[in-house]
N, C-alpha and C positions, 0 to 999 in steps of 0.2 A: 772697252767699251767707258764713254761718258758717261754722266749721268742722266743725261736722252735717251740714251741707248743706240747712239751713231756710232759705226763704226770708223776706222781712223778713214778707209776711203770714202764715207759718206761728209765727214766732217771736210775733207777736202773737197768735193765736190761742191757742198754750198757754202766754202770760205769763194772758193773760185765763182761762183756765181753772183756773190755778190761782189766781188771785186771786180767784176769786169761790168757792174751794173749803168754806169755812164757809158760805154762802147755801145752796147743793147740800144741805149735810148737812143746815141747818136743812129746806128741806124736802122732804127723803126723811126727815127723823124724825118729821115732821107727817104723812107719810104713811102710815109706818108706827103710828104711835099711831092714827090717822083707820081704820088695818083693825086691830087688835087690840081697836077695840071693839066690830067685828063678828063678831072668830073664836070660834069654840066648842072646836076642838081644842085641849086643854090642851099637847101636844107644841108645837104652833105659837104656841101664846103665850109658852111658856118660851122659843120659840128668839127670838122676838121680844124678849120683855125683855133677852137676851144680847146681842142689837142694840142695842137700844135702849143700854144701858150701855155700849155700845162707841161710839155717835156722838158721846154725853154729853163720855167722854173725848177723841175725836178734836178734840172742839170746844172743847177743850183748858177744861169747867169742874171747876172745883177736886175734887178725889178724893173731900172730905170730902162734897161736895155732891150727888155724883152720888152716893152710896151711900146719903142722905137722900131721895135724889128714888126711887131703886128700891127700897128694902129693902121698901120694905110693898107693891108696884107696882101702884100706885094710877093709873091713867091721870090721871085729873084736875090729878093735883099736876105731869106730867110736861106739859097743857097747859100747866099757868099757866108753867113755864119759858118752853114757848115763846112766849106773849105774852111776856113780860120782853125775851126774845130778839131777838123781831122787832116 
């Protein structure tokens, strides 16, 4: 065990968790876009766009591109970017 008390198995699980952060964010972003296509509540749609903006920032996409992708609030533009990422 190391100084934090994690076993080798736990260390590997933690490392894998952080190594796959980008993949998890892309998957969550895709799910969010799918849900927004079906959403009818304006409040939930606005909250969804704020989450999309944060996820794109967390994926380390250039701030100018994030603004371009979210300014018109068109899900088709986000979908195309997801295709590029995946």
